[in-house]
C-alpha positions as semicolon CSV with decimal commas, in nm:
position;residue;x (nm);y (nm);z (nm)
1;X;-0,003;0,004;0,006
2;X;0,146;0,336;-0,093
3;X;0,159;0,608;0,164
4;X;0,183;0,942;-0,022
5;X;0,300;1,151;0,279
6;X;0,593;0,912;0,374
7;X;0,682;0,788;0,020
8;X;0,705;0,424;0,135
9;X;0,515;0,100;0,132
10;X;0,321;-0,038;0,431
11;X;0,275;-0,411;0,503
12;X;-0,031;-0,490;0,724
13;X;-0,061;-0,793;0,934
14;X;-0,400;-0,973;0,875
15;X;-0,544;-1,311;0,890
16;X;-0,411;-1,635;0,744
17;X;-0,411;-1,686;0,361
18;X;-0,590;-1,355;0,261
19;X;-0,760;-1,442;-0,086
20;X;-0,989;-1,125;-0,152
21;X;-0,990;-0,773;-0,082
22;X;-1,237;-0,474;-0,110
23;X;-1,215;-0,115;-0,037
24;X;-1,473;0,111;0,107
25;X;-1,526;0,385;0,372
26;X;-1,604;0,171;0,672
27;X;-1,588;0,421;0,934
28;X;-1,741;0,720;0,729
29;X;-1,430;0,940;0,759
30;X;-1,412;0,985;0,364
31;X;-1,088;0,766;0,350
32;X;-1,097;0,429;0,194
33;X;-1,040;0,123;0,423
34;X;-0,983;-0,231;0,333
35;X;-1,149;-0,557;0,409
36;X;-0,973;-0,904;0,331
37;X;-1,118;-1,245;0,335
38;X;-0,872;-1,474;0,513
39;X;-0,930;-1,830;0,388
40;X;-0,684;-1,998;0,641
41;X;-0,807;-1,835;0,963
42;X;-1,186;-1,806;0,881
43;X;-1,197;-1,442;0,928
44;X;-1,213;-1,099;0,769
45;X;-0,980;-0,841;0,840
46;X;-1,076;-0,467;0,833
47;X;-0,778;-0,233;0,818
48;X;-0,920;0,102;0,923
49;X;-0,710;0,392;0,751
50;X;-0,661;0,638;1,034
51;X;-0,774;0,967;0,894
52;X;-0,584;0,914;0,562
53;X;-0,245;0,908;0,733
54;X;-0,142;0,586;0,586
55;X;-0,151;0,414;0,923
56;X;-0,405;0,137;1,001
57;X;-0,555;-0,023;1,287
58;X;-0,673;-0,378;1,204
59;X;-1,009;-0,529;1,338
60;X;-1,071;-0,897;1,274
61;X;-1,421;-1,072;1,283
62;X;-1,496;-1,443;1,242
63;X;-1,673;-1,575;0,941
64;X;-1,795;-1,918;0,810
65;X;-1,541;-2,186;0,678
66;X;-1,294;-2,083;0,405
67;X;-1,423;-1,726;0,318
68;X;-1,346;-1,686;-0,050
69;X;-1,482;-1,333;-0,144
70;X;-1,603;-1,022;0,032
71;X;-1,862;-0,767;-0,099
72;X;-1,923;-0,424;0,062
73;X;-2,282;-0,273;0,090
74;X;-2,523;-0,120;0,332
75;X;-2,735;-0,436;0,391
76;X;-2,921;-0,292;0,675
77;X;-2,993;0,060;0,549
78;X;-2,823;0,229;0,838
79;X;-2,595;0,443;0,624
80;X;-2,278;0,233;0,705
81;X;-2,081;-0,027;0,493
82;X;-2,153;-0,384;0,594
83;X;-1,970;-0,685;0,463
84;X;-2,099;-1,003;0,284
85;X;-1,861;-1,283;0,284
86;X;-1,885;-1,607;0,064
87;X;-1,783;-1,915;0,261
88;X;-1,670;-2,193;0,042
89;X;-1,667;-2,492;0,259
90;X;-1,981;-2,420;0,453
91;X;-2,182;-2,317;0,137
92;X;-2,299;-2,017;0,326
93;X;-2,288;-1,641;0,327
94;X;-2,193;-1,435;0,624
95;X;-2,333;-1,083;0,673
96;X;-2,124;-0,883;0,908
97;X;-2,286;-0,562;1,002
98;X;-2,076;-0,244;1,065
99;X;-2,072;-0,135;1,430
100;X;-1,859;0,168;1,382
């Protein structure tokens, strides 16, 4: 990830075997945040961009078995981005509501 203010790359520690990533404003601060599906740890990671500084805090949530993809949308019509996760081994979809 490029940090335009510092001119260097950032590596983020997230769950095991990340397989998919989506970007959206998860905390409503007008800066893009990331969401990754972590197949190996059955989680999603949500690196929150701290006010566009290029520094992130990572929140992790459990999903079904072997998450393969993430899609962002406002699934409960509260004005906040939520996460839908396709879980390969469970044949399920997890909906993770944004509590920000």
